[in-house]
C-alpha positions in Angstrom: 32.0 4.0 -40.3 29.2 1.8 -39.6 31.0 0.5 -36.4 31.1 3.5 -35.1 27.2 4.8 -35.5 26.2 1.6 -34.0 28.2 1.5 -30.4 27.4 6.3 -31.3 23.2 5.0 -31.2 23.2 2.6 -27.7 25.2 5.5 -26.1 22.2 8.4 -26.9 19.6 6.0 -25.9 21.4 4.9 -22.5 21.4 8.5 -22.2 18.1 9.3 -22.8 17.2 7.2 -19.4 17.2 7.8 -16.8 19.6 6.3 -13.6 16.8 5.4 -11.5 14.1 5.1 -13.9 12.1 1.4 -13.5 9.2 -0.2 -14.7 6.8 -0.3 -12.0 2.5 -1.4 -11.3 0.8 1.3 -10.3 -2.3 0.9 -8.4 -4.9 2.2 -6.1 -5.7 1.9 -2.7 -9.6 2.4 -1.5 -11.9 0.9 0.4 -15.3 1.8 -1.6 -16.5 -0.2 -4.6 -17.8 2.3 -6.5 -14.7 3.1 -7.1 -14.5 1.4 -10.5 -17.7 2.3 -12.2 -16.8 5.9 -11.7 -16.5 6.7 -15.1 -13.1 8.7 -14.1 -11.5 5.5 -12.5 -11.2 3.8 -16.1 -8.7 7.0 -17.2 -6.3 7.1 -14.3 -4.7 3.2 -16.4 -4.5 1.4 -13.0 -3.8 -1.7 -13.1 -4.0 -3.1 -9.0 -6.7 -2.1 -6.3 -5.3 -2.7 -2.7 -8.3 -3.5 -0.3 -8.8 -3.5 3.4 -9.8 -6.1 5.5 -10.2 -8.0 8.6 -8.3 -11.2 9.4 -12.2 -12.9 9.9 -14.4 -10.7 7.7 -15.7 -14.7 6.8 -17.3 -14.3 10.6 -18.3 -10.4 11.0 -21.7 -10.0 8.8 -21.1 -6.6 6.8 -17.0 -6.9 6.5 -18.2 -10.3 4.4 -20.5 -8.1 1.9 -18.9 -5.4 1.5 -15.8 -7.0 1.0 -17.8 -9.9 -1.9 -18.9 -6.4 -3.3 -15.2 -4.6 -3.7 -13.5 -7.7 -4.7 -15.9 -8.1 -7.0 -16.8 -4.6 -8.7 -12.2 -5.1 -8.6 -11.8 -7.9 -10.9 -14.9 -6.4 -13.0 -13.1 -3.2 -13.7 -9.7 -5.7 -14.7 -7.8 -4.9 -11.5 -5.3 -7.8 -10.3 -6.5 -7.8 -6.5 -4.2 -7.2 -3.2 -5.8 -8.1 0.1 -4.4 -6.8 3.0 -6.4 -8.3 6.6 -6.4 -6.5 9.6 -7.9 -6.7 13.6 -11.2 -7.4 14.0 -13.7 -5.0 13.4 -15.9 -6.7 15.3 -16.7 -5.3 18.9 -14.4 -6.5 21.6 -11.8 -7.5 19.8 -10.6 -5.3 17.7 -8.0 -4.6 20.8 -7.0 -9.3 20.5 -3.8 -10.8 18.7 -5.8 -13.5 17.7 -3.3 -16.9 18.1 -1.7 -18.9 14.8 -4.0 -21.5 14.3 -6.2 -18.5 14.6 -5.6 -16.7 12.0 -4.6 -19.2 9.7 -7.5 -21.2 10.5 -9.4 -17.7 9.8 -8.1 -16.8 6.2 -8.2 -21.1 5.1 -12.2 -19.9 5.7 -11.0 -16.5 3.3 -9.0 -18.4 0.4 -12.0 -20.9 -0.2 -14.6 -18.3 -0.1 -12.9 -16.1 -3.1 -9.6 -18.5 -4.0 -9.8 -15.8 -7.5 -7.5 -13.9 -4.3 -4.3 -14.4 -5.1 -2.1 -12.0 -3.7 -2.4 -11.5 0.3 -0.8 -8.9 2.2 0.0 -10.8 6.0 -1.1 -7.9 8.2 -1.6 -3.8 7.1 0.5 -1.7 8.6 1.8 -3.7 11.3 3.2 -1.1 14.1 0.9 1.5 14.0 0.9 0.9 17.6 -2.5 1.4 19.2 -3.9 3.6 22.3 -4.9 1.5 25.1 -8.2 4.1 25.9 -10.0 5.9 23.7 -11.3 5.4 19.6 -9.5 2.3 18.1 -7.4 2.9 15.8 -3.6 0.9 14.9 -3.1 -2.9 15.2 -2.3 -5.3 18.0 0.1 -6.2 16.2 3.4 -3.7 17.3 6.2 -5.4 19.0 5.2 -8.5 17.6 7.3 -9.5 14.9 7.9 -13.5 16.2 3.8 -13.3 15.8 4.0 -11.4 12.7 6.5 -14.5 11.0 3.6 -17.2 11.9 1.3 -15.6 10.5 3.8 -15.5 7.0 3.9 -18.6 7.7 0.6 -19.1 8.2 -0.9 -17.7 5.0 2.2 -19.2 2.7 0.7 -22.7 4.2 -3.0 -21.2 3.3 -2.5 -19.7 -0.6 0.0 -22.0 -2.0 -0.9 -22.2 -5.8 1.2 -21.0 -8.7 0.9 -17.0 -9.4 -0.1 -16.2 -5.5 3.0 -13.7 -4.4 2.6 -12.6 -0.5 3.3 -9.2 1.8 5.4 -10.5 4.2 5.9 -7.1 5.8 3.5 -4.5 6.0 5.4 -1.0 7.7 3.4 2.4 8.4 6.7 4.8 7.8 6.0 7.4 10.7 7.6 11.1 11.3 10.7 9.0 13.0 11.6 6.2 10.6 14.0 4.3 13.4 10.8 1.8 14.8 10.0 1.0 10.8 13.1 -0.4 10.7 14.1 -1.9 13.8 10.5 -3.7 13.1 11.8 -5.0 10.0 15.0 -6.1 11.0 13.9 -8.3 13.9 11.3 -9.5 11.4 13.8 -11.1 9.4 15.1 -12.9 11.7 11.7 -15.0 12.9 10.4 -14.9 8.7 13.6 -16.0 7.3 14.9 -16.1 3.7 11.8 -16.6 2.4 9.6 -13.9 2.8 10.8 -11.2 -0.1 8.4 -8.6 -0.4 8.3 -5.5 1.8 4.9 -3.0 2.2 6.1 0.4 3.0 3.8 3.5 3.4 6.2 6.1 2.7 3.7 8.8 3.5 5.7 11.0 5.5 8.7 11.7 3.0 5.7 11.7 -0.2 4.1 14.4 2.1 7.7 16.8 3.3 9.0 16.1 -0.1 11.9 14.1 1.5 13.8 10.8 0.5 15.6 9.7 3.6 12.8 7.5 5.4 12.1 5.7 2.5 16.3 5.5 2.1 16.1 3.8 4.9 14.0 1.7 4.3 15.4 0.2 1.3 18.7 -0.5 2.8 17.2 -2.5 5.6 14.6 -4.6 3.5 17.0 -6.3 0.4 14.3 -7.7 -1.4 11.6 -6.1 -3.2 9.5 -3.3 -1.9 5.2 -2.3 -3.1 4.5 0.6 -1.8 1.4 -0.6 -0.5 -0.4 2.4 0.3 0.7 5.9 0.0 -0.3 10.3 -2.0 -0.7 13.3 -1.3 -2.3 14.8 1.9 -5.2 17.0 1.2 -6.0 17.0 5.1 -4.4 15.1 8.1 -5.4 16.5 11.0 -3.2 19.9 12.4 -0.2 18.4 10.4 -1.5 19.2 7.0 -4.1 21.7 7.1 -6.3 21.9 4.2 -4.7 22.5 0.6 -5.4 20.3 -2.7 -2.5 22.2 -4.5 0.4 21.0 -1.5 -0.7 17.2 -2.1 -0.9 17.1 -5.1 2.9 18.8 -4.6 3.0 15.3 -3.0 1.6 13.2 -5.2 5.0 14.4 -8.2 7.4 13.8 -5.3 5.4 10.1 -4.8 6.1 8.8 -8.4 10.2 10.5 -8.0 10.3 8.2 -4.9 8.5 5.0 -6.9 11.2 6.1 -9.6 14.0 5.8 -7.1 15.3 2.1 -7.2 14.3 -1.1 -9.2 13.7 -2.8 -6.3 10.7 -0.5 -5.9 8.2 -2.5 -7.9 4.5 -0.9 -7.1 3.5 1.9 -6.3 -0.3 1.7 -4.8 -2.5 5.4 -4.2 -4.7 6.6 -1.7 -7.0 6.9 -2.5 -9.5 7.9 -5.2 -12.2 8.8 -3.5 -11.6 11.9 -0.9 -13.0 11.5 2.9 -16.3 10.7 4.1 -17.3 13.7 5.8 -15.7 17.6 5.6 -14.9 16.7 9.9 -12.4 13.8 8.9 -9.2 14.6 10.1 -7.6 12.4 6.9 -7.9 12.9 3.7 -5.8 11.7 0.9 -8.5 11.7 -2.3 -8.0 12.4 -5.6 -12.1 14.2 -6.4 -13.3 15.8 -4.6 -17.1 15.2 -2.8 -19.2 16.3 -5.8 -17.1 14.2 -8.3 -15.6 16.8 -9.6 -10.9 16.7 -9.8 -8.6 17.9 -7.3 -5.2 19.0 -9.2 -3.3 15.4 -7.5 -5.9 14.1 -10.2 -3.3 15.2 -13.4 -0.6 14.9 -12.0 -1.1 10.6 -11.5 -3.1 10.2 -14.9 0.3 11.6 -16.2 2.1 10.2 -13.5 3.7 13.3 -13.3 7.1 13.2 -11.2 8.8 16.3 -9.6 11.4 17.2 -7.5 11.0 16.2 -3.1 12.3 19.3 -2.2 10.1 21.9 -1.9 
């Protein structure tokens, strides 16, 4: 009887655990230092936080002050800090792609100023292309996979201490995932086998209640994947009219996507705070402008997964 009982207990344990269930670290991506002192932040039990700053942050006093305040606040709240670099914010330099030597020189300055930051993302949303005219949005890295691979190698040389983790490539899914997949494949050819962590922003799957784009990216990248930005869109232009209830349902799908593959190791919810202004096109906050909770807050607090079907 005892010989039969042990296998039976093991079988029951296996049946109780979903086949796709696995442990991943839950974090937040948000640009405001005040996030970490908000009384509604701690109950969400985030373990890691992500911040986006220009690669030449050390030469921009306003950006440096913001980064310093954010990193200090995040570490005081016991968050593991991930810093993602992006385009310059300085006037006239926003569309300029730095040389590898310039990029390396700038991140050396950052590393010297912030030696406790051990997790770096080489460049944020590399495949979100810039328009040639009008408002500066997107990144000058579009279609520059060889340069990005060189940036990755520069980060490996500069941030070479034990415990360092590097997000080698960070891509946005977009409605048509083909471009992101193409970017991944080209980058891999230049970067080599040391590029082991992909950052992926799967907003389209999350908010269109789909799994297709995430599955295609997972097939294209055989290493570890961090969902470095994703969340429930309360509002995004005309594509997603304002709806906090729809955003909450999308957050449920977000958790399902995070559990869909054991190579997905982290999930960063974007974002805790609402849009700065009601006129802003983008809003994915978990709280309202008056500080009250939105429906999505409870979904994140309980990590409540739901089906990615409408």
